[in-house]
N, C-alpha and C positions, 0 to 999 in steps of 0.2 A: 689757395687750393687746399691747404691743410685743414681749414675750417670746414669745407664741403666734405672732405673725406671723414672728418670727425663726426659730422652730423649724420652721414650715411652709415657709420659704423654700428649704430644700434645702441650706443651707450646711453643716449638720452631716453630711449624707450625703457631700457633696464632701470635707469634712475627713477623714472616716473612710476614704474611698477614696483619699485622697492627691491629690485633684484640685483642691483649693482653692489659690488664689493666696496669696502671702505676706501680702498685706494682709488677705485674708479670714481667714487663720490668726491673725494678730495680733488682728483684731477679735473672733474667736471666743474667743480666750484672755482678752481683756479682758471679754467678756460672761460667760464662765465664772466669773471672779473676782467680778463683780457679782451674778450669779444662779447660786447653787450648784445649782439645779434643772437647769441645762444639763448638768452632769456626769452626772446620772442619764440624761438624754436621749441623751447621747453613748454611754454604756455600752449603752443599750437599742438604739440603731442598730447598734452594733458586734455585739451578740448576734444581732440580726435578720439582718444581712448574713452573719454566720458560719453561721447556721442555713440560710439560703438556699443558701449555697455547698455545704454538706454534704448537703442534702436533694436538690438537683438538680445533681449534678456533670455536667460535659460531658467525655466521654471523647475523647481524641485519636484521629484515624484510625489504623487498623491499619498503613497504609503507612508512617507516620512511625516506628513501632517497628522495622519491617523495615529502613528506611534507616539508622537510628541503629545498629542491631546490625551492619549490613553495613559501616559506616564504622569501627567499633571492633573488628571481627572480626580475630583473629590469623591471618595468612595464612602458613602454613608453606612454601608453594611460592614465596613471594615473597622469600626470602632474609632473613627476619627483619624485614620492613617491614610497617607497618600499611597497610591499605586498598589504594590503587592503587600502581602502579610508580613514580610520581613523588615519593613521600614521602621524607623525609630519613632518613638512617641513624640508628638508635637506639643509644644507648650503654648503656642498661639493658634487658636482655632478660629477660622473665618467662617461665619455662618451667614451666607447671603440671604437665605430664605427668611430669616428673622429680622430683616431690616438693615442689612449691610453694617453690622457691627463686629468688633473683634473682642473675643474673650481671652483672658489671660489666666493661666493656671494659678490657683490660690496661693501657692508657695511663693510665686513671684510677687504677688500683691503684698504678702507679709514682708518679704525681703525689701521691697521698695518703701514700705511704711517705716520699717526699722532704719533703713538707710536715711530717709528723710529726717526722722527724729534725731538720729545721731549727728547728722550734719548740722542741725540747728543747735544741738548741745555744744558741739565743737566750736561753732561760730560764737555762741554766747561766751564760752570759756576764753576764746582768743581775744574777744573784745574786753572781757573782764580783766584778764591778765595784762593786756596792753595798757589799759587805764591805770591799773595798779603800778605798773612799771613807770609810766609817765608821771604819776603822782609822786613816786619815790624820787625820781630824777629831779622834779621841780622842788621838792623839799630839800634835797641835797644841795641843789643850786642856790636856793634861798639861804640855807645855812652858810654857804660860802660867802655870800654877799653881806651877811649880817655883821655889823662892826664888832659886836661883843665876841663873836666867834673868831673873827680875825685877830683880835687882841689875845685870845686864848692860844691861838696857833703861834703867834709871835713869842709869847711867854714860854710855851712848851719848847720852842726851838732854842731859846736862850738857855734853858736849863739843860 
């Protein structure tokens, strides 16, 4: 009887709609572990709400579409700005009438070229110094293994 009362309480609908509090969600999860029938009921409520949403959709007013399109409309008379005259300068201009290509402000091009060149220089330097370090380590290691060097080390310890 407790399960039927719990199902009729509306907590499942609140959970499915995302309106349940954290305590209610934890309680429902606990009840779902105790009563597997609740999983079926949750799925049923989800399907019922989905069907209701698709069967009776509410269309937005036509004015909203016009306002949105007006805000995103490309204004050629405005010097490449979107919407009103107070908008910020755009760095990327999309010009669909010239073949659907994007142009980038020339300072960005210069920045990317400098960045590319600097990254190659740093890569070269990293490889160069890595090889120098490895060479010095190998040389030091070979000196340690050389018998003459070992004798010098023994003699210096004796003195």
